[in-house]
Each structure stands twice: as C-alpha cells, then as structure tokens.
DOTI-84320 format. One record per residue: residue number from 1; x, y, z of N, C-alpha, C in turn. Coordinates in steps of 0.1 Angstrom, whole numbers, plus 5000, padded with zeros to 4 digits. Layout:
BEGIN
- i | n_xx | n_yy | n_zz | ca_xx | ca_yy | ca_zz | c_xx | c_yy | c_zz
- NUM | X | Y | Z | X | Y | Z | X | Y | Z;
...
This chain:
BEGIN
- i | n_xx | n_yy | n_zz | ca_xx | ca_yy | ca_zz | c_xx | c_yy | c_zz
- 1 | 5008 | 4988 | 5000 | 5000 | 5000 | 5000 | 5009 | 5012 | 5000;
- 2 | 5006 | 5022 | 4992 | 5014 | 5034 | 4991 | 5009 | 5044 | 5002;
- 3 | 5018 | 5051 | 5008 | 5015 | 5060 | 5019 | 5019 | 5074 | 5014;
- 4 | 5011 | 5084 | 5017 | 5015 | 5098 | 5014 | 5026 | 5102 | 5023;
- 5 | 5034 | 5113 | 5019 | 5045 | 5118 | 5027 | 5040 | 5121 | 5041;
- 6 | 5047 | 5117 | 5051 | 5043 | 5120 | 5065 | 5034 | 5110 | 5071;
- 7 | 5028 | 5101 | 5063 | 5019 | 5091 | 5069 | 5027 | 5079 | 5075;
- 8 | 5022 | 5073 | 5085 | 5029 | 5062 | 5092 | 5025 | 5049 | 5086;
- 9 | 5035 | 5042 | 5080 | 5032 | 5029 | 5075 | 5028 | 5019 | 5086;
- 10 | 5019 | 5010 | 5082 | 5014 | 5000 | 5092 | 5022 | 4987 | 5090;
- 11 | 5025 | 4981 | 5102 | 5032 | 4968 | 5101 | 5022 | 4957 | 5098;
- 12 | 5027 | 4945 | 5095 | 5018 | 4934 | 5091 | 5008 | 4930 | 5102;
- 13 | 5011 | 4931 | 5114 | 5001 | 4928 | 5125 | 4990 | 4938 | 5125;
- 14 | 4994 | 4951 | 5123 | 4984 | 4961 | 5123 | 4975 | 4960 | 5110;
- 15 | 4981 | 4956 | 5099 | 4973 | 4954 | 5087 | 4963 | 4942 | 5089;
- 16 | 4967 | 4932 | 5097 | 4958 | 4921 | 5100 | 4945 | 4926 | 5107;
- 17 | 4946 | 4938 | 5113 | 4934 | 4943 | 5120 | 4924 | 4949 | 5111;
- 18 | 4927 | 4950 | 5098 | 4917 | 4955 | 5088 | 4905 | 4946 | 5087;
- 19 | 4893 | 4952 | 5089 | 4881 | 4944 | 5089 | 4876 | 4940 | 5075;
- 20 | 4881 | 4947 | 5065 | 4877 | 4945 | 5051 | 4888 | 4940 | 5043;
- 21 | 4889 | 4927 | 5042 | 4901 | 4921 | 5035 | 4901 | 4924 | 5020;
- 22 | 4890 | 4929 | 5014 | 4890 | 4931 | 5000 | 4897 | 4944 | 4996;
- 23 | 4900 | 4953 | 5006 | 4907 | 4965 | 5003 | 4921 | 4963 | 4998;
- 24 | 4924 | 4968 | 4987 | 4937 | 4966 | 4981 | 4945 | 4979 | 4979;
- 25 | 4939 | 4990 | 4979 | 4946 | 5003 | 4976 | 4944 | 5013 | 4987;
- 26 | 4953 | 5022 | 4987 | 4952 | 5033 | 4997 | 4939 | 5041 | 4995;
- 27 | 4935 | 5043 | 4983 | 4923 | 5051 | 4980 | 4910 | 5043 | 4985;
- 28 | 4910 | 5030 | 4984 | 4899 | 5022 | 4990 | 4899 | 5023 | 5005;
- 29 | 4910 | 5023 | 5011 | 4911 | 5024 | 5025 | 4907 | 5038 | 5030;
- 30 | 4912 | 5048 | 5023 | 4908 | 5062 | 5026 | 4893 | 5064 | 5026;
- 31 | 4887 | 5058 | 5016 | 4872 | 5059 | 5014 | 4865 | 5052 | 5026;
- 32 | 4869 | 5040 | 5029 | 4862 | 5033 | 5040 | 4864 | 5041 | 5053;
- 33 | 4876 | 5046 | 5056 | 4879 | 5054 | 5068 | 4871 | 5066 | 5068;
- 34 | 4870 | 5073 | 5057 | 4862 | 5086 | 5056 | 4848 | 5084 | 5060;
- 35 | 4842 | 5073 | 5056 | 4828 | 5070 | 5059 | 4827 | 5068 | 5075;
- 36 | 4836 | 5061 | 5080 | 4836 | 5058 | 5095 | 4839 | 5071 | 5102;
- 37 | 4848 | 5080 | 5097 | 4851 | 5093 | 5104 | 4838 | 5101 | 5104;
- 38 | 4830 | 5101 | 5094 | 4818 | 5109 | 5093 | 4809 | 5104 | 5105;
- 39 | 4808 | 5091 | 5107 | 4800 | 5086 | 5118 | 4806 | 5091 | 5132;
- 40 | 4820 | 5091 | 5132 | 4826 | 5096 | 5144 | 4823 | 5111 | 5147;
- 41 | 4823 | 5118 | 5136 | 4819 | 5133 | 5137 | 4805 | 5134 | 5143;
- 42 | 4796 | 5126 | 5138 | 4782 | 5127 | 5142 | 4781 | 5124 | 5157;
- 43 | 4789 | 5113 | 5161 | 4789 | 5110 | 5175 | 4795 | 5121 | 5184;
- 44 | 4805 | 5127 | 5179 | 4812 | 5138 | 5186 | 4802 | 5150 | 5188;
- 45 | 4795 | 5153 | 5177 | 4786 | 5165 | 5177 | 4775 | 5163 | 5187;
- 46 | 4771 | 5150 | 5190 | 4760 | 5147 | 5200 | 4765 | 5147 | 5214;
- 47 | 4778 | 5147 | 5216 | 4783 | 5146 | 5230 | 4780 | 5158 | 5238;
- 48 | 4774 | 5156 | 5249 | 4771 | 5167 | 5259 | 4782 | 5167 | 5269;
- 49 | 4790 | 5157 | 5270 | 4801 | 5156 | 5280 | 4811 | 5167 | 5277;
- 50 | 4814 | 5174 | 5288 | 4824 | 5185 | 5286 | 4838 | 5181 | 5290;
- 51 | 4839 | 5170 | 5297 | 4852 | 5166 | 5302 | 4858 | 5157 | 5291;
- 52 | 4865 | 5163 | 5281 | 4871 | 5156 | 5270 | 4886 | 5154 | 5272;
- 53 | 4891 | 5160 | 5283 | 4906 | 5159 | 5285 | 4909 | 5147 | 5294;
- 54 | 4906 | 5135 | 5289 | 4910 | 5123 | 5297 | 4912 | 5112 | 5287;
- 55 | 4920 | 5102 | 5291 | 4924 | 5091 | 5282 | 4912 | 5084 | 5277;
- 56 | 4902 | 5082 | 5284 | 4890 | 5074 | 5280 | 4883 | 5081 | 5268;
- 57 | 4881 | 5094 | 5269 | 4875 | 5101 | 5258 | 4883 | 5101 | 5246;
- 58 | 4896 | 5103 | 5247 | 4905 | 5103 | 5236 | 4905 | 5089 | 5228;
- 59 | 4905 | 5079 | 5236 | 4905 | 5065 | 5230 | 4891 | 5063 | 5224;
- 60 | 4881 | 5067 | 5230 | 4867 | 5065 | 5225 | 4865 | 5072 | 5212;
- 61 | 4870 | 5084 | 5211 | 4868 | 5092 | 5198 | 4875 | 5084 | 5187;
- 62 | 4887 | 5080 | 5189 | 4895 | 5072 | 5179 | 4887 | 5059 | 5175;
- 63 | 4881 | 5053 | 5185 | 4874 | 5041 | 5182 | 4861 | 5044 | 5174;
- 64 | 4855 | 5055 | 5177 | 4843 | 5059 | 5169 | 4847 | 5063 | 5155;
- 65 | 4859 | 5069 | 5153 | 4863 | 5073 | 5140 | 4868 | 5062 | 5131;
- 66 | 4873 | 5051 | 5137 | 4880 | 5041 | 5129 | 4875 | 5027 | 5133;
- 67 | 4866 | 5025 | 5142 | 4863 | 5012 | 5147 | 4856 | 5003 | 5138;
- 68 | 4850 | 5008 | 5127 | 4843 | 5000 | 5117 | 4853 | 4995 | 5107;
- 69 | 4865 | 5000 | 5107 | 4875 | 4997 | 5097 | 4887 | 4988 | 5103;
- 70 | 4891 | 4992 | 5116 | 4902 | 4986 | 5122 | 4898 | 4979 | 5135;
- 71 | 4902 | 4967 | 5138 | 4899 | 4960 | 5150 | 4906 | 4967 | 5162;
- 72 | 4918 | 4973 | 5160 | 4926 | 4979 | 5170 | 4922 | 4994 | 5173;
- 73 | 4912 | 4999 | 5166 | 4908 | 5013 | 5168 | 4906 | 5016 | 5183;
- 74 | 4911 | 5027 | 5187 | 4909 | 5031 | 5201 | 4920 | 5025 | 5211;
- 75 | 4928 | 5017 | 5205 | 4939 | 5011 | 5213 | 4952 | 5018 | 5210;
- 76 | 4959 | 5021 | 5220 | 4972 | 5028 | 5218 | 4982 | 5018 | 5211;
- 77 | 4990 | 5024 | 5202 | 4999 | 5015 | 5194 | 5009 | 5008 | 5203;
- 78 | 5013 | 4996 | 5198 | 5022 | 4988 | 5206 | 5036 | 4987 | 5199;
- 79 | 5037 | 4993 | 5187 | 5050 | 4992 | 5179 | 5056 | 5005 | 5177;
- 80 | 5069 | 5005 | 5175 | 5077 | 5017 | 5171 | 5073 | 5021 | 5157;
- 81 | 5073 | 5034 | 5155 | 5070 | 5040 | 5142 | 5081 | 5049 | 5138;
- 82 | 5079 | 5055 | 5125 | 5088 | 5065 | 5120 | 5086 | 5078 | 5127;
- 83 | 5077 | 5079 | 5136 | 5073 | 5091 | 5143 | 5067 | 5087 | 5157;
- 84 | 5068 | 5096 | 5167 | 5062 | 5093 | 5179 | 5071 | 5088 | 5190;
- 85 | 5066 | 5088 | 5202 | 5073 | 5084 | 5214 | 5073 | 5069 | 5215;
- 86 | 5082 | 5064 | 5223 | 5082 | 5049 | 5226 | 5068 | 5045 | 5230;
- 87 | 5063 | 5034 | 5225 | 5049 | 5029 | 5229 | 5047 | 5028 | 5244;
- 88 | 5057 | 5025 | 5251 | 5056 | 5024 | 5266 | 5054 | 5037 | 5273;
- 89 | 5057 | 5048 | 5265 | 5056 | 5061 | 5271 | 5043 | 5068 | 5267;
- 90 | 5035 | 5062 | 5258 | 5023 | 5069 | 5253 | 5013 | 5074 | 5264;
- 91 | 5009 | 5065 | 5273 | 5000 | 5069 | 5284 | 5005 | 5080 | 5292;
- 92 | 5018 | 5079 | 5296 | 5024 | 5089 | 5305 | 5025 | 5102 | 5298;
- 93 | 5030 | 5103 | 5285 | 5032 | 5115 | 5278 | 5018 | 5121 | 5275;
- 94 | 5008 | 5113 | 5272 | 4995 | 5118 | 5270 | 4989 | 5124 | 5282;
- 95 | 4991 | 5118 | 5294 | 4986 | 5124 | 5306 | 4993 | 5137 | 5309;
- 96 | 5006 | 5138 | 5307 | 5013 | 5150 | 5309 | 5007 | 5161 | 5300;
- 97 | 5004 | 5158 | 5287 | 4998 | 5167 | 5278 | 4984 | 5172 | 5283;
- 98 | 4976 | 5163 | 5287 | 4963 | 5166 | 5292 | 4964 | 5176 | 5305;
- 99 | 4973 | 5173 | 5313 | 4976 | 5182 | 5325 | 4980 | 5195 | 5320;
- 100 | 4989 | 5196 | 5310 | 4993 | 5209 | 5305 | 4982 | 5217 | 5299;
- 101 | 4973 | 5210 | 5291 | 4962 | 5217 | 5285 | 4952 | 5222 | 5296;
- 102 | 4950 | 5215 | 5306 | 4941 | 5219 | 5317 | 4948 | 5232 | 5324;
- 103 | 4961 | 5232 | 5325 | 4968 | 5244 | 5331 | 4967 | 5256 | 5321;
- 104 | 4968 | 5253 | 5308 | 4967 | 5264 | 5298 | 4953 | 5271 | 5299;
- 105 | 4943 | 5262 | 5301 | 4929 | 5267 | 5302 | 4928 | 5275 | 5315;
- 106 | 4932 | 5269 | 5326 | 4930 | 5276 | 5339 | 4937 | 5289 | 5340;
- 107 | 4950 | 5290 | 5335 | 4958 | 5302 | 5336 | 4957 | 5311 | 5323;
- 108 | 4948 | 5307 | 5314 | 4947 | 5315 | 5302 | 4960 | 5318 | 5295;
- 109 | 4968 | 5307 | 5293 | 4981 | 5308 | 5288 | 4982 | 5312 | 5274;
- 110 | 4973 | 5306 | 5265 | 4973 | 5309 | 5251 | 4959 | 5313 | 5247;
- 111 | 4958 | 5320 | 5236 | 4944 | 5322 | 5230 | 4939 | 5308 | 5226;
- 112 | 4926 | 5307 | 5225 | 4920 | 5294 | 5223 | 4925 | 5286 | 5211;
- 113 | 4926 | 5292 | 5199 | 4930 | 5285 | 5187 | 4945 | 5281 | 5188;
- 114 | 4953 | 5290 | 5194 | 4967 | 5286 | 5196 | 4968 | 5274 | 5205;
- 115 | 4960 | 5274 | 5216 | 4960 | 5262 | 5225 | 4956 | 5250 | 5217;
- 116 | 4946 | 5251 | 5209 | 4941 | 5239 | 5201 | 4952 | 5234 | 5192;
- 117 | 4959 | 5243 | 5185 | 4970 | 5239 | 5176 | 4982 | 5233 | 5183;
- 118 | 4985 | 5238 | 5195 | 4996 | 5232 | 5203 | 4991 | 5218 | 5208;
- 119 | 4979 | 5217 | 5212 | 4973 | 5204 | 5216 | 4974 | 5194 | 5204;
- 120 | 4970 | 5199 | 5193 | 4970 | 5191 | 5180 | 4984 | 5186 | 5178;
- 121 | 4994 | 5195 | 5178 | 5008 | 5191 | 5175 | 5013 | 5181 | 5185;
- 122 | 5010 | 5183 | 5197 | 5016 | 5173 | 5207 | 5009 | 5160 | 5206;
- 123 | 4996 | 5159 | 5203 | 4990 | 5146 | 5200 | 4996 | 5139 | 5189;
- 124 | 4999 | 5147 | 5178 | 5005 | 5140 | 5166 | 5020 | 5136 | 5170;
- 125 | 5027 | 5144 | 5178 | 5040 | 5141 | 5182 | 5041 | 5128 | 5190;
- 126 | 5032 | 5127 | 5199 | 5031 | 5115 | 5208 | 5028 | 5103 | 5199;
- 127 | 5018 | 5105 | 5189 | 5014 | 5095 | 5180 | 5008 | 5083 | 5187;
- 128 | 4996 | 5085 | 5192 | 4989 | 5075 | 5201 | 4986 | 5062 | 5194;
- 129 | 4982 | 5062 | 5181 | 4976 | 5051 | 5175 | 4984 | 5046 | 5163;
- 130 | 4982 | 5034 | 5158 | 4989 | 5029 | 5146 | 4985 | 5037 | 5134;
- 131 | 4973 | 5043 | 5133 | 4968 | 5050 | 5121 | 4958 | 5061 | 5125;
- 132 | 4957 | 5071 | 5117 | 4947 | 5081 | 5120 | 4950 | 5092 | 5130;
- 133 | 4963 | 5093 | 5133 | 4967 | 5103 | 5143 | 4964 | 5117 | 5140;
- 134 | 4967 | 5121 | 5127 | 4965 | 5135 | 5123 | 4950 | 5139 | 5123;
- 135 | 4942 | 5130 | 5118 | 4928 | 5132 | 5117 | 4922 | 5132 | 5131;
- 136 | 4926 | 5123 | 5139 | 4921 | 5122 | 5153 | 4925 | 5135 | 5161;
- 137 | 4938 | 5140 | 5159 | 4943 | 5151 | 5166 | 4935 | 5164 | 5161;
- 138 | 4931 | 5165 | 5149 | 4924 | 5176 | 5144 | 4910 | 5176 | 5150;
- 139 | 4903 | 5165 | 5151 | 4890 | 5164 | 5158 | 4891 | 5168 | 5173;
- 140 | 4902 | 5163 | 5179 | 4904 | 5166 | 5193 | 4906 | 5181 | 5195;
- 141 | 4914 | 5187 | 5186 | 4916 | 5202 | 5187 | 4903 | 5209 | 5186;
- 142 | 4894 | 5205 | 5177 | 4881 | 5211 | 5175 | 4872 | 5209 | 5187;
- 143 | 4873 | 5197 | 5193 | 4865 | 5193 | 5205 | 4870 | 5202 | 5217;
- 144 | 4883 | 5204 | 5218 | 4888 | 5213 | 5228 | 4882 | 5227 | 5227;
- 145 | 4882 | 5232 | 5215 | 4877 | 5246 | 5212 | 4862 | 5246 | 5216;
- 146 | 4855 | 5236 | 5212 | 4840 | 5236 | 5215 | 4837 | 5234 | 5229;
- 147 | 4843 | 5224 | 5236 | 4839 | 5221 | 5249 | 4846 | 5229 | 5260;
- 148 | 4858 | 5233 | 5258 | 4866 | 5241 | 5268 | 4866 | 5256 | 5266;
- 149 | 4865 | 5260 | 5254 | 4865 | 5274 | 5251 | 4852 | 5280 | 5245;
- 150 | 4843 | 5271 | 5242 | 4830 | 5275 | 5236 | 4832 | 5284 | 5223;
- 151 | 4841 | 5279 | 5215 | 4842 | 5286 | 5202 | 4843 | 5276 | 5190;
- 152 | 4843 | 5282 | 5178 | 4843 | 5274 | 5166 | 4857 | 5267 | 5164;
- 153 | 4857 | 5256 | 5157 | 4869 | 5249 | 5154 | 4878 | 5256 | 5144;
- 154 | 4889 | 5250 | 5141 | 4899 | 5255 | 5132 | 4894 | 5252 | 5118;
- 155 | 4897 | 5260 | 5108 | 4894 | 5258 | 5094 | 4904 | 5248 | 5088;
- 156 | 4902 | 5236 | 5091 | 4911 | 5225 | 5085 | 4908 | 5223 | 5070;
- 157 | 4895 | 5226 | 5066 | 4891 | 5222 | 5052 | 4897 | 5231 | 5042;
- 158 | 4902 | 5243 | 5046 | 4909 | 5252 | 5036 | 4923 | 5246 | 5032;
- 159 | 4927 | 5235 | 5038 | 4939 | 5229 | 5036 | 4937 | 5214 | 5033;
- 160 | 4942 | 5209 | 5021 | 4940 | 5195 | 5018 | 4952 | 5188 | 5025;
- 161 | 4949 | 5182 | 5037 | 4959 | 5176 | 5045 | 4961 | 5161 | 5043;
- 162 | 4951 | 5155 | 5036 | 4952 | 5141 | 5034 | 4959 | 5136 | 5022;
- 163 | 4960 | 5144 | 5012 | 4965 | 5140 | 4999 | 4978 | 5147 | 4996;
- 164 | 4987 | 5141 | 4988 | 5000 | 5147 | 4984 | 4997 | 5160 | 4978;
- 165 | 5004 | 5170 | 4981 | 5003 | 5183 | 4975 | 5010 | 5193 | 4984;
- 166 | 5009 | 5206 | 4979 | 5016 | 5217 | 4986 | 5011 | 5219 | 5000;
- 167 | 4998 | 5218 | 5002 | 4992 | 5221 | 5015 | 4997 | 5210 | 5025;
- 168 | 4997 | 5198 | 5021 | 5002 | 5187 | 5030 | 5017 | 5189 | 5033;
- 169 | 5024 | 5192 | 5023 | 5039 | 5194 | 5025 | 5041 | 5205 | 5035;
- 170 | 5034 | 5216 | 5034 | 5036 | 5227 | 5044 | 5031 | 5223 | 5058;
- 171 | 5021 | 5215 | 5058 | 5015 | 5211 | 5071 | 5025 | 5201 | 5078;
- 172 | 5031 | 5192 | 5070 | 5040 | 5182 | 5076 | 5053 | 5190 | 5080;
- 173 | 5058 | 5199 | 5072 | 5069 | 5207 | 5075 | 5067 | 5215 | 5088;
- 174 | 5056 | 5221 | 5089 | 5053 | 5229 | 5101 | 5052 | 5220 | 5114;
- 175 | 5047 | 5208 | 5113 | 5046 | 5199 | 5124 | 5061 | 5195 | 5128;
- 176 | 5069 | 5193 | 5118 | 5083 | 5189 | 5121 | 5090 | 5201 | 5128;
- 177 | 5087 | 5213 | 5123 | 5093 | 5225 | 5130 | 5088 | 5226 | 5144;
- 178 | 5076 | 5223 | 5146 | 5070 | 5224 | 5160 | 5077 | 5213 | 5168;
- 179 | 5080 | 5201 | 5163 | 5088 | 5191 | 5170 | 5101 | 5197 | 5175;
- 180 | 5107 | 5206 | 5167 | 5120 | 5212 | 5171 | 5117 | 5225 | 5179;
- 181 | 5105 | 5226 | 5185 | 5102 | 5237 | 5194 | 5100 | 5251 | 5187;
- 182 | 5096 | 5250 | 5174 | 5093 | 5263 | 5167 | 5078 | 5261 | 5162;
- 183 | 5069 | 5266 | 5170 | 5055 | 5265 | 5167 | 5050 | 5275 | 5157;
- 184 | 5057 | 5286 | 5155 | 5053 | 5297 | 5147 | 5048 | 5292 | 5133;
- 185 | 5056 | 5284 | 5125 | 5051 | 5280 | 5112 | 5037 | 5273 | 5112;
- 186 | 5035 | 5265 | 5122 | 5021 | 5259 | 5123 | 5011 | 5269 | 5126;
- 187 | 5013 | 5278 | 5135 | 5004 | 5289 | 5138 | 5002 | 5297 | 5125;
- 188 | 5012 | 5301 | 5118 | 5011 | 5309 | 5106 | 5003 | 5302 | 5095;
- 189 | 5005 | 5289 | 5094 | 4998 | 5281 | 5084 | 4983 | 5282 | 5086;
- 190 | 4979 | 5283 | 5098 | 4964 | 5285 | 5101 | 4961 | 5299 | 5105;
- 191 | 4970 | 5308 | 5100 | 4968 | 5323 | 5101 | 4966 | 5327 | 5116;
- 192 | 4974 | 5322 | 5125 | 4975 | 5326 | 5138 | 4989 | 5331 | 5141;
- 193 | 4990 | 5341 | 5150 | 5003 | 5346 | 5154 | 5005 | 5343 | 5169;
- 194 | 5017 | 5340 | 5173 | 5020 | 5337 | 5187 | 5023 | 5350 | 5194;
C-alpha cells in the first residue's frame, strides 16, 4: 500500500486488524475510513460531555472514528513507528499533555486556537495510534475549542491535508518544525500569530 508523505506505514500485524480484506489500495482504505470518520463526527457532535481531557474520551473518539475499519481502533499503538514516542511512554506523555492543557485553560496561557494547535501538534508528536493520528488530533483540537473554550473549530478544510500536494507538505513541515520547538510555522499556516 502506498502512503503519502508524513503518513505512518502499518506493520503486518496492524494490517491484519483491517476488517475489510477486499481493500487493496490506499484510495479504497481512505474511502472506508472517511465513511467511518463521518460517523465519528456525528457521535462527537452529539456529546454533551464537557470533560474531554481524559484518556478514555481520547480513545473512545478514535474508536468511533475508525472502529468499523480497524479492530485495534481506540487502542494505543504497541509498535515503534517512524514518528512518535516509545509505545511504553504513550499513556504517560498523553497524561502530561492533558495536564498541560488543563493548566493552559486555567491560567489563560494561550488564545483558544493557539492552544488547540499546540494540543494538536503534541497529540501528533506522541502518535497515540497505529493509524489516523492527524485526523484524530484535528478532531480533538476542535473538540477542545468547542467544549473548553465555547468557540468554533479551526478551518482545516481550507487545507488539503490528506493527499499529496503543497498544503500537506507545508503542514508536515510545520509539524516537524514544531517538533523542534518552533510552533510559529504551524500557527502561521492556520493564520494565527504567537
């Protein structure tokens, strides 16, 4: 299966978790996942729960987004990838991030959309799951804005982040710069200033 730049290849065990064995191409997989993601979005829109900053909610959202396609959806990855922290560190690093975000909110550390982009970046950096991390992190960022800041989400749709192209290249590059502690390119990409 061909992966776009910045996408995390799946190992054979993870590919065994695919519920639809007839899928042969990345385009077929993307289509199946997109249908499931739409159902995940509908589930998220119906959530009255305001406490989204916990491990259970984060795993549940991923399961709702990908559970009809992958058996391991909602389960933290168990293997090393070309990106992300050691799998044994995922829960610890995620809990640290959630504690940080709660402090950002309490002490009004960042404007809402900047906090959401910083949250998004760190979720992608930790790389919780075998697949779907960017899409999951974007939904979590929007959920943060809705449930914690009572404001609209980030305009992700103005950028084609799933397919090869200039927008995706800039997005991946800005995430890598944020990995090196320079968040400004990511903020600028989404027209925010630090």
